[in-house]
N, C-alpha and C positions, 0 to 999 in steps of 0.2 A: 810328502811322500816323507819328509822330515819326522810328524808324528808320527809314524808307526815305525819308523827306522829306531827313533828313540822306546817305544816299548818292547822293540826287541832285543835290544843290548840294556834294558833294563830287567828282561825277563833273562838273561846271562847273566847278570849279575847277582839274583837270587839264587838262581841255583847254584853259583861256586863261590866261596870263600875271598872276601874283595882282601887285597895286598895293601899291607901300612901307605899311610898318603908318604908322599913325594914323588920321584921322577915315578914315568911312566913306568906300566907294566908290557915289558917291551915281549910284541910274539913271533912265532917262527912262523915261515910261509915254506907254504910246500909247493907252489904252481910250477916256478922251474925244475924241480925236480920231478915232476911229474912227466914235462914237456921233454925232457932231456933223460930220463930212461926208455920213454915210446922211441926213439930215435938211435942208439946206442947196439951194433950190432958185434958179434965177431970175438975179435980177441980186445978190444976196447971198452969191452961191459965192465970190466972190474973195472979199469982206473977211471970208467966214467960215474960208477957205481959209486965209488969213493967220493970226487965231487961232486957229483949227487947229494951224496950225504952232509957235505962239508958245507953246502950252499941252503940245505932243510935247516942246519944249525943254525946260520945265523941269526942272530937278533935283531931285527928291523925297526928304526925313531921312524917316529912320528912325524908326519907332515909339519905339527907344528905341538909344540907342547906348553904347558901352562902352569902357573905361580899364583898360586890360590890365597887367600886372606879372608877366614870369617870371623865376623864378632856375633856374637850371641847372648842369651839372657843370660848369667853364670847361675840362675837360682829363680824360681817362683812357689807359689802358693800351689796346693792339688787343685784342680780343675781350673788351675789359671794356665797364662801365655806365655809360649817362646819365639822370639823375634831373631831370625837369621839375618844379615847378612854379606851377603856375597859376595867377592870381586874377583876377577880371573884377569892377569894378563898376558897376553901372546905373548912369549918368547921366541916365535920364530922355531926353523929357519923361516915358513913362509907364511902364511895368511890362512887364516881355519873359518870353514863356511857349514863342515859340518858338524859341527857343537852344539851339548845342551849342558844347562846349568840346572843344578838343583842337585838332589840326590834320592838319602834314605831319608824320612821323618822318622822320629819314633816312635817308640811303640805305648798301644792306649791314648791315641789322642782321636779328636773327634773328623767324621768324615768330610770336613768340611773348612777349608785355611784361605787367609789372605795373605796373597802376594800384590808387587808391585817390579816395573822393569822399563827398558827402555822403548817408545813406543813401536810397537810393533810387534812387541813379544805375545806369542801365543804359551799356552802350558797346556801338561795331561798328568793326570792323577790316577795311576792303577794300584793298589794291595799301598805297600809301602814305598814306592819309588814316585817322586813328582819329580819331573821334569821341564824346564822352559828353552824357548827358542826363539831368538830374532830373526829377521827378514834381512839383514845385510851381514855378510861376512866379516870377521877380523883381522884387520893390519896386525903385523906385527908391533910388538911395542905400545898398542891399543888394549885399552882393559875395559870390559862388560861385565856387568849387575843383576843382579838378584837381591833383591828382600823378601821372604815370606814371615808367617806367621800362622803358627797353630796352635791348635786350645786342646789340651790332655782332658780325659776325663775324670770326674773325680774322685773315681776309684784306683787311677794309677798313681801310686808311691814311687821312692827309691829315686831311679837317677833314669834320665830319659837324654839316652841316646841317641844322638845323629850322625849321618857323615852323609857331609856336601862340599858339591865343585863341582867339576865337569867332567865330561863325557865324551871322546869326537871318535870320527870314524876319518880313516884316507880312502875318500871316494875322489879317483882321477875327475880330470874334466871328459864332458861326454855321458857320466854316469849318474846321471843328477835324477832320472825319469826312472831308474831300475828300480824295478819292487822287490819287497820284502824277500820271498823266494829264492830268486836269482841272487843276491846278495849272499844270501845263503850259501849255494851253491858254488858261488865263485869265491867265497871265503875272505871274505873283507873282513879285517881284522879292527878293533875297536877299541882305544885307550880310556884311559881315567886316572884323574885325579881325586880325589877324596881326603878328607881332613874330619876327623870327630870331634864333636861337638856334646858335648854333656855340660845337662842343666841338673841341679839339685831338689827335689819337690821337698818343700819346708810345711811340714805335717803344723796346724797347728792344734797345741795342747789339748789333751778332753778336759782338765778340772776346770772350773770354770769359775774358780778364783785367781787362776795363774795370769797375769798379763803376757800379753803373744804380739810381738808388733811384726805387720806382715814384711815378705821382702819388699826393696825399694821398688818404685816404677822406674823400669829401662828409659832410658834416655834416647830419643830413636830420634839419629840424625838427619835420616830421608826413608819414613815407614813408609810399611804396605799401602797401595794404595787400595781402590776399592775395590778392584779386582779380588771375584774368590771363584775357587777352585772346585769340585766334588770328589771327594773316593769314588770312583763307578765299584769297586769290590766289596768297601767299605767293610774291607777286615784289614785297620789299624788296629 
């Protein structure tokens, strides 16, 4: 179910501009407003409607917030590789069990990447959204990690920009097996913490007489393992 849910939110993020990295974008709730309005009658209608409006405008805090740190290749050659090392610390106030690590890969990459994560991690990649999830919940104060490496197409130039980090849902106990359509109907909200990672693509000189030193090899302190993931839509 977490796999399907990740694609659901990935589609939502792709359809709307992303906020700048930092605190989670607080989303409003209208469930209380709907139920209160239905039970209001007579002279109390006006005052209750005002209270409902105030309730609907309250910004809800996420069950868990995250501190994101990202290391990545600062530059690479055309057709080269970019490696991302993502760390996410749960700042609380509660444990997190419906969260995903990954994000939006750069444009112009080949439709296959390598990744590494804790034991039991699974991943999915569709369009430019690459998300991974583990089997265990993340307690407050604990850190999860994900490493992944993309390969640029030879024609990709300029700067390769990715947005990587965490997305999460506030799902209450007893709702673990609800399918996508029901979650949509219930208006379950999601939060995200993404950081922008830019890599400069260095092109070799066209003249044969000029000496050119390729970018240095990135020192991998925890390189991606042999896991591979293919892009289902192959439209990166």
